Every structure is written in C-alpha cells, then in structure tokens.
N, C-alpha and C positions, 0 to 999 in steps of 0.2 A: 504835437508832432505825430503821435501814434494814430490819431484819427484818420490820417491819410490812407491807412491800410486796412480799414474795416470793410471796405467795399460795400456789398449789400448784405453782409452777414449780421445777425443779431449780435450786439456787443454792449459792453458796460465799461464805463470809465471809473477807475478806483485809484485815487491819488494821481501819480504821474504815469500810470500804466493803463492798459486796455485789455479786457477779456473779450474773446471772440468765440462765438459758438459756430464752429465750422470744422469740416474735415481738413486736417493740415495739408494733405496732398493737394486738395483743390485750392486752398488758401495760398500755399507756396507757389503754385503755378501762376498766380496773379501778381506776385510780388515782383517789382522791377529788378533787373540785374544790379548787383553791387549796391544793395540797399541796407541790409541789416548788419549790425556790428558783431554779434555773437549769438550763439545758441547754447542754452543750458537746459538739459532735459533728462527726464527719466521715462524712456519709452516703454511700450508693452514688450517686454524682453523677448518673449517667444512668440509674440503676435497671437498665438492660439488662446492664451489665458483670458483675453478680453473678447473672445467670440461670445455671442449671446448665450449659447448653450452652456459654455463653461461658467459664465457669470451666474446663470440660473442654478447650476450645480453648487457653486460656492454659496449662494444665498440659501439654498436648501440644506446646506451642511453635508452634502453627499460627496463633495470633493471634486471629482473629475480630475483635471490637471492641478487643481488647488489641493494642497495638503492642509488638512484641518488639524492643527496641533492640539494636543491635550492641554488641559489647564495646568498651571504650574504655580506653586506658592499661592494658591487661591486666586490666581488671575487667569483670565481667558486670553490666549495669544491670538494674534492676527493670522489668518490663513496665508500661506506662502505658495507660490507656483512651483510645481515639481518639474523643473526643466529637463530632468533626465527622462521624462515621459515623451519628449519630442522624438518622433521617428524620422527616418531619412527624408521623407517627403515634406514633413513639417520644417525640417532644418533647411531644405531647399527653398521653401516658401519664405522662411525668415531671411535668408540671404537675398532673395529677389526683392523683398520688402525694403531692406535697408540700402540696396543698390539704387533703387528708384528714389527713395526718400533722400539719400545722400546727394544724388544728382540735383534734385530740386533745391537742397540747402546750398550746394556749391553755387548755383545760379543766384540765389538770393543774397548770400553773404558778400560783404566787401572783401577785396583781396586782403589776406592776413587775418580775417575774422576767425575766431576760435569757436570750437564746439566742445563742450563738456557733456559727455553722455554716459549715464549710469548703465551698468550691465551687471553680469554675474559671472562667476568662474566657469559655469557650464557652457555659456554661449559667447563669451567675450571674443574669442578668436574668430568666430563667424561674423559677428557684428563689425569688429574692427576691419577685417578683411573686406567685407562688403563696402564699408565706407571708403576705404582706400581705393577700391575698384571704381567707386562713384566719382573720384577725383579729389578727395580730401587727402591732406598729408597727415600721417600718423606722427604725433609729437610726443607720445609717451602715455603713461597711465598714472592716474591719481589713485592711490590706495587709501581707501577709507577703512581704518581699523575699527571694526565693530563686530561684536559677537552676534551672530544670527541664530535662528533655530534650524538652519539647514545642516544636514549631515550629522555624522556621529551616531546614527541609529544602528541597531542590530538588524540583520537581514529580516525583511518583512515576512511574517508568518512562520519564522524559524528562530525567534528570539531566544528561546530556551535551548534549542539544539546547538546554536552557535553564539552562546552568550559572551564569548571573549572576542567577537568579531564586530567591527563596524563596517557598514557597506560602503561608506565613503568618509573622507575627512570632515571633521566638524568645521563649519564655516566661521572664520574669524576676520574676514575682510570683504570689502565690496570694491571691485575695480570700476573705475570711471575712465573712459577713453578721453584723451586730450588730442584733438585733431585741429587742423587749420586749413583754410582755403589758401592755396599757394599764392605767394607774392607774384606780382607781374615780373616778367623776365627783366633781369638787370636791376631790380628794385631791392634796396636794403630795408631792414626793419625800420631804420630811422626815416627813410623816405616814405614808407607805408604809414608810419605814425603821423607824419606831416600831412599826407594827402587824404588818408582814409580813417585816421584815429584808431587803427588796428595794427596787428602784427606781433604784439607782445602781450605780456601779462602784467597786471598791476602789482607793484610791490606794496608791502605793508607799511604803515605809517612810521614804524621804527626802522625803516630802510632795509628790513630783511626781505629776501625774495619770497615769492609764493613757492611753497614746497609741495612735493608730490606724495607725501604721506600725511594724513590727518588722523589724529586720535579722536574718534567720534563717540557717539552714543546712539542707542536706539531712540526713536522718536518719543519724546516725553508724553506722558498721558495727557497733560494739559493741552498739548497741540493736537493729539489725536481726538480729544473731546471736542475741539473746535472743528476739526476736519476729519471725519471718519472715512478715510480713503485707504485701501489696502497697501498702497506703496508710498505713503506720505513720508517724505524725508524731513529731518529735523532742521529747524531754522539755524541752529548753531553751525551746521554744515552749509546750508544753501546761501547764507549771507556771505560766507567766505568765497564761494564760487562766483556769485554774481559780482562781488567786489573785484575779484581777479580778472574776470572776463573782459572788462573794459579798461584797457591799459591807461587811458587818460581820464577815466571817469566820465566819458562822453559817449553818447550813442544809444542804441536800442538793443536790448537783449530779448530774444524770442524763446519761448518754451512751446514747441509745437504739440507736445503731449501734456497739456497743463494739469490734468487731474484736478486735485483740490486747490491748486494755486500756490504751492509752497515756494516755487521759484519767483512768482510775481510778488508775493508777500515779502520775500527777502529783498527783491529789488526796491520795493517801496521803502523798506526799512533802512537801506543804505543810501537812499537818495538818488537812484538811477531809474531810467525809464525801461519798461518792459511790455511785451505783448504775449499773452497766453492764448493758445488756440486749443479748443477741446471740442470733440465731436459728440461726446456723450452728454445728453441734456442733464442727466442727474448730476454728473460731476461738474458740469458748467455752473449749475445753480449752487452746488456746494461751494465752488470757488467764489462765486459772487458774495456768498454769506461769510466766507472764511478769510479772505485775503486781508481785509482791513484789521480783523482781530489778530491774525497771526503777525502782521506787520507791527502791531502796537506792543507786542510782547517784549519785555526787557529780558534779553537772553544773556546769561553769564558767559564770559570768555569770548564774546565777540564785541566787547564794548568799545574797542578802538577802531572798528571799521567806520569810515566816514559815512554818516547817515543822519537822518532826521533826529535821532536820539543821542548821538555821541560824536559830534564833530570835533570836540576839543580833546578827546582822549586818545591815548597811544594804544596801538594794537598789541596784544600779548600773543605771541606766536603759538603757544601751546593750547590745545583744546582741553575741554573738561575731561577728567577721567570718567570711566563708565559709572563709577559709584556715585558721582555727583549728580547723575541724572535720575537716580532712583527716588 
C-alpha cells in the first residue's frame, strides 16, 4: 500500500512500512488529498538547529544553538537545542515554516486524521498557533512526564555571584500537540470512522481511553546505541502514540521528519503501516539500519499494545517509572 506514495524518490521497504529519502515539503505536495490517516512526528523544533552550520558546530563540540551538557555520573549527555537562543526573526521563520507545513498536512490527511507533534515549552505556543492557522483543529496536549537536562542552571558566567538563582525552571515534561483535520460539515465522529477510518483515538485493550499524560523515560542507552540521533524518542512512548493514532487500527501513519526512524519502528512493532520521510541522507541511512532493530526490541510496559510481539496480552495503562529505564 505504501509503495503508491514513493513517487520517484529513493526508498526502502521495511516490514509493512516505507522509508523515503525526500524533503517532506516536496513529498507532501505530491500526496493526493484525503489520503493519509495520521501524522506522528518530532520536527526540527526551532528549524534553526538543523541548519548545516549549526549541525557542524554540534559535531565540533562548539555548540552554536546546541547546548553541550557536561558529563554526569560518568556518562556523556546528548546535546540539546537552546531554543531560548531564537531571536524575533527566527521565531517568525518558525511560524512561517509550520503554517506552510501544516497546510500541506491538512491537504494530505483524511478528514478527522490526527497529528501528534512533539515540541517543547519554549516554542509550543508558536507551533500550535501556526498549525491552527494552517487549518488544523487544536485538540489538546499530551504531556510526556520526563526529566530533561533543560533549565535549572544558574545564570551563565555568573554562577558564583548568583548561586541561589536558576535562570529558568528545570524541565520535567515534554508537550506534544494533539491536532486534527476538521471533520466535514455535518459529519459526526462515527460517520468519519465509517467513511475514513479516522476521527477518534484508539482505546487500550483493557477498554481504558488514551490519556493525555504519560509517565515516560529518557531514551534508553540500548536504543541510542542502535540509533544515535540527537532527538531519538523511546519506543515505550512511540508505540503508544502510533497505536492511539489509528482508531480502528487501519490506515497509514506518516512521520514527515523521520530522523532515525523511531516512529516507523514503533509502527512496525505494533503491526500498523507507516511511511517515514527524511531529507538528510545521513539520518535516512541511519533509519534504514535502525528501524528493524528498534522494532524487534521487547519493551517493558508496552506489552499489551496489539502488535507482532504481543497480540494476546492486555495493555497496562501505566508506563515505567524513570528508575526502570536506568
């Protein structure tokens, strides 16, 4: 089914999913209207951090927009983008980026199709506002409870002088936007489900609804060793999201900013089809090598999601505490 949408782009089939080496804007412009069922993605939050000059600074360890955190408990931590470094012009660029992208997504989605989009507390209001401006309905936020390395630091270059001050709150959550392409006029959710297989979110196997707060974990080292991407999300989270995004367990999920392929791996693991689009050749090749390995992992606390490894098990609604991931 996914091979219909490869067009003339380089691509690879992995399980029931397809990886496509393309710029997602160009790819989305070629997708027929009312085609895909859901989008689950972690975009370049501030756009700027994936410019070639910023990636070069990250690789050289000089930072740029990337904050290079110190080692902690003998472990080197992943660099994190410093979104507070975005100036007014860059924030305007971010808004324009997501208005255009959202408009393309609205065209490609079936009515009632959902978008799960990762963001952060610094720019979430800009991203969500731009996506609403593009034509998507804002349906709420998913709060991923996870301690990050963002915030909590003393004022830069004045740590001793202001030792009792932190420049901003320590980050303990990650917001994900939940948006939806509007239903057609006069259409109810039940009508949309019958005609387009979209409109709602999938309930867990124990009949509990999908909830908008998930106790999560930082991405385990085992997964980061498979896919060394700076924004890799854990399979314990992504398998929940791809499961929820298709209310009837039918259709195609798209990740337009595929990165190392964590969304595609999660889709393969729970037995649904997905397409991942990635413009960076290095990340595309990383995903080609990582998706099958990530999908094959036995992930604790997601054992009841319907999928290739767990069709008979009941889903346990609580995620692993952070200590379980260490």
